[in-house]
N, C-alpha and C positions, 0 to 999 in steps of 0.2 A: 487663367487659370487662377488667381487668387478666390475663386467663390468654391472650386474645388475643394481647396485645400483642407478651408475650415471644418466641413462633414469630417473629414479623414484625421483632424487634428481632437473632431470632439469622440470619436469611436476610439482613440487610441486612448485617452483621458479615461472614458468608461471603463473599456478593458483593460486599464489599471489598476484602477479600481474596484473592478470586480474582482481580483486576485489580491488584491489588497485586502477586502472582505475574506477571501475564502482562505487566506492564511493567518486569519487572525481568530476565524470558526475552528481551525483545523488545532490550533496552540490551546483556543480552550475546552476541545476535546481529551488532548491528551493527560493520560489517565494518574493518579495519585502515587500507586505503583511504578510507575516510572521516572517519577520527579524524585520518590526518595531513594531510587537503587543504591545511590552514590553516601547516603547518610544510613549506614546501619544499626538501630538500636532494638536492645536485647528488652523485651518485657516481660517482668518478674511472675510467674505462674503463683496465682495468686488463690486459695478456694474459697468460694461462694462462702456467703455466712446470713444461713436463716433469721431472721428476723421475725416476730412472732406478733402480730398486731392483731389486738381483739377491737372487734367491730360488732356494735350493736344496731342489730336489725328490729325494726319498729313496725309494726303492722300497718299501715295508711290506712285501712277501713276491716271493717268487719267481715270475714265471709258469709256470703247469705247462703240460708237455706236452698238445697236442691228445689227447684222446682217442681209442686205437685205433677204426676204425668195427666195430660187432658187428655180427654175421650177421646178418639177416635169419633168423626161424626160418622153417620150412617148415610153412605151413599147407595138407597134405593135403584138408581137406574144399575148401577154395574150388578148390585145383588139379581136385580130381575133379570137383566142381558147375560149372567153369567150361571145363572139356573137352567140346566138344558130342560128338566122335566116339564117347567114351566113355561118355557117357552114352545116348547110341542103342546102344552094343553089350550093356550094364549091364542096360539097361530091359527089364521084365516086356514077354512078349509080352500081348497083348491075348486070350483065350481067347474062342471064340466060343461062346456061349449055347443053347442047344436051346432054343426054343420048347416047350413042351407044349400049349399050345393050338393050335397047328398041325397039318396034317395029317387023318389020318383020320377020322373017329367023331364 
């Protein structure tokens, strides 16, 4: 039974260590309000003072002139395919197909 006692001692030690770490973690999470609840300190109400400061802004570079509008390139394909009258004029007419299965014979 000596061999069975060692793992139980190790488990007990680890559980105690885990419990100690948990207590320290909870103590660290305690808020400042709960610590200072015994000592009440009054803080004087002081109006904030407006301090004027002068800051000089220096431009880092001259603003460039607006770029001139570039002409839109002419797209002949788009012009041709959107013009309905031109499409009708240039369309291939449908040829009448003569069927060899019809007629005498």
